N, C-alpha and C positions, 0 to 999 in steps of 0.2 A: 861456534861457542867455545874459547878453552883458559879458562879461570884455572891459574896455576894457584895451588895451597901450599901454604904451610900451616900445620897444629900446634898449638899450643898448647899442651899438656897430652895425658897417653892415658888418660884412666876409659872408663866404660863407652861411657858419652863420645871420645874423642875415636875410639878405637871402631863402634860399629857406623858414627859420622863419615869418617876418613874412610873408610873402607868400601862404602854405600855410594861416593861419591869415585873414588877410584873403578870402583864395577859398571860406573856409570857417564865412563871414559874421563874425568877430570885427571890433569896429574895433580899429585902429592909430592914438591920439594923435600923437605921437609919436615921430621916431629920433634917438636922438643919436649923433654920430663925435666924436672929435676935430680930424676933417677934414671942415671942413663941408661941402665939394664930394659926400663919400664919405655924407653925412648929407643931403645934399639929393635927391643920386638916387634914394634909396631911399625916402626920404617921398614923392617924388613918385609912384612906381610906386604909392605906402599910400594916396594922394590923405591924408597926414599932414604934420602941424607937425615940423622940422624945429632941431638946434640945436648946436653945439661947445661951448654954456657948462654943464657940470654944474648951474649952478646956476639955470639959468632951465629945467629939465628940469619936467614935468607933471607939478603933483601928484593930477592927481584921476585919472589911472591904477587899476585893480581890481587886475593886474598887473606887474612888473615884471619885464624878459629881460635879463640881465644876459650879454654873448654879447660879451667885452673878453678879451686878452690877460692871461697871468694875470696878471704881474709889476704890471698900474697896476690893480687892484682897489683896492684901499686909497686910491689917490690921485685917483680918480674918486667912489666909489662914498661915500667919509669926506665930501664937500663935500652929499652929497642927504640930505634929510629923506624919509623912507618911511612914516613915522606907523605903522600897524598894516596896509597895504597886502602884502599877497605879491610878492617879490623870490626869482627864482629865478634860476640860473646852467645852463648848455647844457656843462660842462666834464665831459671824462672825467676826468680824473685828478686834479679838487680837489675835497675834501669838500664839504659842505654847509655842516659847520662855519664854514668861510670866510664866510658872510654874517653869524653872528649877530651880529657888535659893529655892523652895519649896519640889519637890520630885525628885527625883532620875529615874521613869517613870513614861515619860507624854504621852500625848495624846488629840485629841479632838475629839467630836463627835456631829456634828451639822444636826442639824435636818432644811432643809431650809425650815420656815410655818411660819407665824403667831397665834400665840395661846392666844387663853381667858378660862379661868378654867372653865366658865361656856358653852362654846358648845363642843358638843363632835366631833370629830374628827377619820378621817377613816388613823391613822397611817403607816397601810401595804401604802399610796400610797404616802406617803412620801421621801423626796429623801434625802438621809441620805450619808453627808462627815465626814468620817474619815482621820485624821494624826495620826503618833507616831513618838515618837525617837527611835524605833529598829524595826526590822520586825517583831522579836516576839509578840510587844506590839501590832504591826501592825494587825497581825496575830486576834490577840485579837480581837481588837476591831471590827475588820470585822467578824469575828464571830459575837459577841454581836448582831451587828449594825443588821446583816442578819437577825436573830430572830425577829427582830422589824419595816423591813422593807421590802419593795421586790426589790429597789433602793437605793444602795450601792455603794460610789463613794470613791479609794483615793487622796484625793486632796491638796495642802499643801497650808499654811499661805495666800501666797502672791495671790494665786489663788482663795483662801477662802475670800479675805476681795471685790478683786472686786465683788465676786459674790454676797459678803452681800452691797456693792454698788448696784449693779443691782435691789436688792432684794427693800433697799430701795423706788428705782426707781418704783419698780412698785410695791410696796403695802404700805409702808406709803406717798407717797406722793397722790399719788391715795388716799389714803382718804380722807387725807387733802383737796383733792378735792374735796369728797365729802361733808365737812365738809361746804367748801366752796358754793359748788353749794346750799348747806339744808340755809345757812342765805340770799343767794338772792333769792329762792323761800319765803322764811319768812317774806321779806320788800313786798309781794303784798300778805301772807296771804295763798301761795300755799304751799299743804304740801308735805317732803318729795316724800311720795309713788308713786307721775305723776314719779319721774325719776328711779325708780325701776326695769320697764320692759325693760329701753335702758341703764342700769348697765348691765342687766343681759346678753344683747345680745353683748354690746360689748364686754365683757367677754366672750360672747360663739366663735365668729369669730376669738378672738385669737389666741383659740385653734385650729382654721379651717386654720388661713392660718397665713404667717409672720405681726409684728406688723405695717409696712412700708405699707403695699400693705392695711392695714383693716383700715386706716386713712382714717376719713373725717371730713369735718368742713371748715367753710370758711379760718381760718390760711394757707389751703395747697396750695388754689390759691392765698391768700392772696385777702380775699373783702374788700376792703374796705371801698366799703359803710356799709354794717354788723358790722365789726370791730369800724369803728369809730361811727356809729351808741352805741354799746354793751358800748364803752367805754365812751363815753357820758349819758348812765344811768348808769354807775357805777364812777359817780361823788362823788356819798353820801360817798364814801368808796374808800382812794385812795390805801392804798394797795390792794387792787381786784382788781383794775383799774391795778395798776401796773404788777402785776401777770399776769393778763390776757392779758396784753399787750407784756411782755417778751417773755410768753410762743407760743403765734401767730407766733410771731415772730424770735421764734424756729422751728416749726413745719414748719413755710414759706422758713425758710435757710435751712434744714433738705432737705428737698422735689426737693429745687432749685438744691443743690449741685445732688444730687441724681439720678438727670434728663439730667445734662448736660454730 
């Protein structure tokens, strides 16, 4: 298997995915980014060409991986002639059909993970979900995905949307709560580091049991004395107060329903 790739995008996901493909013996021909420096930085890591002009994207790749913001798909992809090459995107929330106006062979390769350019990650442990518009393209994507991950599944666009929603709850929303927690601590000059053992233990518990049974805290039993004391202390930040109250009610209602 000697598929040659062009990456259209040079962000966090594109960086990790392209480097992993390169490590597994695939050839990355070129990196495109709207920002020339971003394209150049990633291309240097891959021994690849780079461009910031869609019109200069190479035509001799076998697979074109689109890792762009959803809002710029039409602007960028409409300038590229893909011919009969396979074009895939990496989005959790976008359907595969968004590519049909730009290419006849389309697919999705979606690694379920949060990526940051400066953090090393074991890609082999990341679940990768693929979809394609033909059996032949599906088989090609499965073959590629199995080279980079030990966990590969076929998943259609509708299911992938729900997977992405779940990922937003489990990752993005949780991280926002870390931000909110750090703000609360900063109010009394308490360092965020004191929460890190608690954060690690909470994450570890959910590895060993389901989230429902791992839930603790005053909201499960709706301890009004504690909750009201917390709400009063949060009077200085009405948004945080509203968020605390809303989540507490959600936790209580969920567990109340589960116990009925």
